[in-house]
N, C-alpha and C positions, 0 to 999 in steps of 0.2 A: 424688429425686422420689418422693412418696408417692401411692398410689392408694387412695382410699376410696370408699365408696358414699354415695348421698344419704341413705339411712336408717341408715347405719352397719353394715348387715349385708351378707351376701353377695348379697342380692337388691336391685337398685336401679340407678340411673344412676351410673356411676363419675365421680368428680371427681378431677382431677389437681392436686396442690399442688406448687408449685415453691419451692425454697429461696430463690431470688432472682428478682425481677421482670425481665422482658426489657426492654431499652432499645429505643427506636424507632431505626431505622437513620439517621434524619436527625439524631439527637442524638449519635451516636457520633463521637468525634474522629478526624481523619485524622492520619497521621504526617508527611506531607510533601505539598507541592504540586509537581506536575511543572513543569519549566522550560518557558518559552514555546515553544521549537522542538519539544519533544516533544509538548506539548499541541496545537500546530498540526498536526503529523503525525497524531496520534490523531484529530482532528476530520476531517481529509481522508479517512483510512481508514474512519471511520464513514460518511461520505458515500458512499464507494465500495462499502462493504458494503451500504448501503441501496439503491444502484442495482443491485447484483448480485441482491439479494433481490427487487427489483421485476421485474427481467428474468426470473428463475426463476419467479416467480409468474405473469407474463404468459404464459410458455411453457406453463404448466400450467393456464391459465384455462379457463373454460367454452366460449368460442368455439373453442378448439383441441381440448380434451378434453370432450365433451358430458356425460359422467358425472361427478357430483361425487365419487363414490368413487374413480374412476380419477384424477381431478385431484388429490385429496389424497394418494393413494398415490404418484403421480408426483412431487409436490412434496417429500414426505418422502424418497423414494428419491433424488431429485436432490440434496437437501442432504446426505444420507448419503454419496453418491458423492463430492460435493465435499469433504467432510471427510476421507474415506479417501484420496483422491488428494492432498489437501493435506498429509497426514501422510507421504506417500511421497517418494522422491527425484524423482518426476515432478511435484512441486508446481507447476511452472511451467505445467502444462496447465490449471490451474483457478485459482480465487481462492485465494491462499496463506494461508488463515485461521490455520493453526497456525504458519506461518512468521512471521506478524505477531505472534502471541503470544510466540513464542520470542525474537524480536528485541526486543520491548518489554521482556520480563522481563530480558534481558541488558543493557538500557540502551543499545542501539545503534540505536534507532528513527530518530533524526534522520539518522544516517549512512547507514542502509540504506533510508531512505524512498524515494528515487528508483527504486531497483531494484524494490522491492515494489510501488510504484504502477504501474510500467511492466508488470510481470507481470500485475497485476490488470486493467489496461486492455487488454492484448493479447488 
């Protein structure tokens, strides 16, 4: 990557020249399509994550926390706590976000889906 200026001197607006143009994400090829049971489990877990996010957002909304600053801080803190607990052995206390990711990357999502969904809904 080369950086030059608009006027060619040290004074001016920098321009960045790239050796190769970036491809749009929609035109990049995929390596594989997930099997139908895994795709179904992913879609259900996406829906559960959306419900969880909606519930967390509702608990930190303006009727409950009148200050917008407190509301945003509580929302971010709540998500951070959810991620940290999800990474610990006590992941069953909250939505197991990292357990979902570990199970999916191991290729065991369809087999472990009922347990993960039950923990999420509990």
